[in-house]
N, C-alpha and C positions, 0 to 999 in steps of 0.2 A: 504494500500500500504506500502511495506517495506521500509527500509532505502535505500536511493539512494547512490550507490557506483560507482563512475566513473571508466570506463575501461581505464587503462593506454594507452597512445598513443605515448609513446617514440618509436623510431624506433627499439629498441632492445626488445620491449614488444610484438611485433606482432608475431603470431604463424602461422604455416602452416595450411591452410584450404582447403577443397575440395579434389580433386584428387592430389596426390603428383606428382611432376615432377621437374627434374633438381635439385635433392638433394641427398646427400649421406645418405644411410639408412642401417639398419641392420635388418635381419629377426629374430624377437623374437619368434613368433608363426606362424605356418602354418598348415592348415587343409582343407580337402574337406568339402564343405557345399552346401546347396541349396541357390539360389539367384534369385530374381525376378526383379532386376533393379528398385526397388522402385515402383513396380506395372506396369512396362512397358511391361511385358510378362504375358501371361495367366496362366502359371504355372512355378514353380521353375526350373531353369536350374542347371546343375552341375557346380559348381564353386570352386575355390581355395580361401579361406579366409586367408589373411596375416595380421599379426600385425607387423608394421614397427616401429623401434626405429629411431629417427632422430639423425644424427651424426654431430659433429662440424668439423672444418677444420683439427683437429688432430685425426679424426675418433673416438672420444669419445662420449658417449651418452650425448645428451643435456638434459636440465631439462624439455623439452616439453613432453607432454603426448604422448604415442605411438599412431600411426594412423592406423586404420583398413581399408583395401582395399580388393576388390574382383577382381579375374581374371576368366573370363569364361573358362571352361575346355571342352566344347563341349557336346551337347546332353542334355537331360532332367534328372533331379534328379531321377525320378522314373524308369529310365532304369538301374540303378546300385545299388550296396550296398556299404555303407561307413563303414569302420571298426570302431568298438567301443572298448574302450571309446575315443581313441585318435583322430580318424578321419583322420589318416595319410595315409591310403590306401583306394583304391576303387576297388571293385570286381564285377564280373559278377553275375547278378541275376540268381539264380538257376531255378526260375520259368519260365523265358522267354529266358534268354541268348541272349537278343536282342543286347546288347552292350558288345563286348569283346575286344575292343581296343579304345584308346583315339583318339580324333579327331584332325587332322592336321588343322592349321589355327585358332585354338582357341587362346584366349589371353595368356593362360598358355603355350601352345606349342610355341608360338612366343617368350614369355619371356625366356623359356628354350633354344631356339635356340640362342637367343642373348647372353646367358651365355657361349655358346660354342665358340663364336667369338666376345668377347668384343672389340668394335672398337677403344677404347682409352687405351687398354692394361689391364694387370692383368692376373692371372692364368685362363686359359680357362677350362670350365667344360668338362670332358670326356663325350663323347656321351652317354655312358651307365651308367653314375654315379648313376642315380636313380634305374635303373634295377638291378645293381650290389649291391645295398643296399636295397633289398627286395621291390623295388618300393614304398618306404616309404618317405613321405615328410620330415620326421625328418632329413634326410641327407642334407637338405638345411638350417637347423637352424644355426644361427650365421653368415650366409653369409653377408658380407659387400660389398656394391656396389653403383655405382652412378645410381640412378633411373631416367630415362628420358622417357617421353611419346612421342612416335613417331606416325606419321599418320598411320592409319590402312591400311593394304594392301587390295587389292581386294581379297575377300574370294571365295574359291571354295568349293562346297559341304556343305555349311553352310545353315541350314534351318532358314529362317527369318520369317516364318509364325507365326502369333500370336503376333507380335511386334506392339506396339501402337505408336512407333516413330522410326525414322531411325537413329537419330544422337547419340544414347547412346554409340556407340562403334567407334567413329571417331578416337580415339587415343588408342594405346596399350602400356602397360608398357614394357620397355626394360632395359637391363643393359648395359650401355655404357662403364663402367670401373669396374673391380673387384678389390677391395682393399684387402679383406681377404676371403679365401674360404676353406671349410672343405676338399675338395679334395686335395688342396695343402698341408694342414696340415697333411693329411693321408700319402701323398707321403713322406713328411719330416720325419714322424714317422717311415715309412718303412725303410728309410735310417738309422735311429738311431738303429732300431731293428737288422740291419745287422752288427752292431759293434761286434767285438769279445767280449766274455763274460768277459775277463780280463779287457777290456777297460771300460765296464759298471761297473765292480766292482771298478775300480780306480775312476770313476766318482762319484760313491756313497760314496766312502771313502773320497773324496775331499770335501764333503758337510760339513757345519759347525758342530762342535761337539754337539752344543745345539740341532740341528735338529736331529742328531742321537739319542740322549737321548730322545727326545720328541716322536719320532715315534716308537722306539724299547723298550723304557722303561728300557734300560740297556746300558752298554757300549760294547755290544757284537760285534758291527761293528767297534769298535775303532781299532782293530788289522788289518783292511784292508780286512777282509773276509766278506762274506754275510751269515748271519745266516739263519736258516731254515724258520723262520717267514717272513723275508725280501724276500727271494726267492719265497715263496708261495704268498706273496703280489704282487710281480712283475708278476708272472704267472697269478694271478687272474685278474689284471687290463688288461693284454693282452687278456685274455679269454673273459671278458665281453665287451671289446671294439671291439672284432672281431664280436660279435653278434649285438652290437649297437655302431657305430663309434662316436656318440656324446652323452654326458651326459650334461644336462643343468646346473647341479650344482654338487658339491662334495657330497651332500646328496643323490642325485640320484645314483651316483657311489657307495656309501656305501650300498644302498638298493640292487643294482644289485649284489654286492659282497656278501652280506649276503645271498641272494637267491642262489648264486653259491655254497656257502658252507653250504647249508641247512642240509647236512648229516655229516658235520664236527663237531668234539667235540666243545662244546660251548666256552671253554677257548681259544682254538686255533683259532676258527673263530673270536672271539672278538679281539684277538691280530692282526690278519690279517687285519680286517676292520679298526682298529685303526691306523695301519701303513699306509695303502694306503689313508687314509682320510686327510693326510697332504699335502698341495700343494707343499711345498718345497721338500718333499720326491718324489713326482710325477715328478717334473721337473728334479731333480737330477738323476732320473732313466730313463730319456729320453721320458717322456710323455708330451704332450702339454696341458698346463693349461692357459686359458685366464685370464687377469686381472679382478678383481671383477667389476661387473656392479653396477648400482645405488642401486640395491637391495642387494648388497653384495654377489651375486652368482658368482661362478667361473666355467666356462664351461670347461669340460675335453673332449679332442678330440683325436681320434686315429691318 
């Protein structure tokens, strides 16, 4: 038997256990997966797996480990195809085509509905937010909200055959308040994009001189103009964010930019990527960059 180490019992030492409820959280990862309710169903159902980060009163990540939870998405796993390798999209099986639409009344659908009308306020999710973002779960990354488990409504059209117990879905996850949302960030970025070019130039020129030197490697921007590399970097960020509105880190943005310029001369490409990799430069040019998380990653959002 190993050395006995007591578990601390101070009130600040307790961590969240079981199903999360009545806590502020952030979506760190989200994917489609199979789930069997711990053996409560005869075969895997289609579900959405979410990794939540717990937030403090200031909406900053706590030191607690992320918590993994599942939300039923309706139907069986073998009725659909899940995209690889990210698992962020679900598609129709070519062989049967049995399932071509997601099921109303599933936990995931109820959760999405709650985002469109958060009862305690916050930016409401547009009805077609996911569809307008390639129906990819990635467009929910970074979402900060108050998670509350509400009593499950009466289900219509839900197949309950094969269940070994009835109580495993008595409560469903809902968002009662939205603190930060990617759709709100995108709307804000859209307003920034509509600024006259001269205003954007003035904003970039107002950035600290040391930042200009760091991102451009020269004093080219010191005269108030935007050099060719800087303009190409701005255009590149806009282009890659149009394809993917959320990058989980600056490194992911750099990879996307590198691919975007796969046919660009190496020296030019490297200067562009170096320029856009600076968080201060991104903010100065109207792009949304979140503060670094516990792992030091900074999310870039359209």
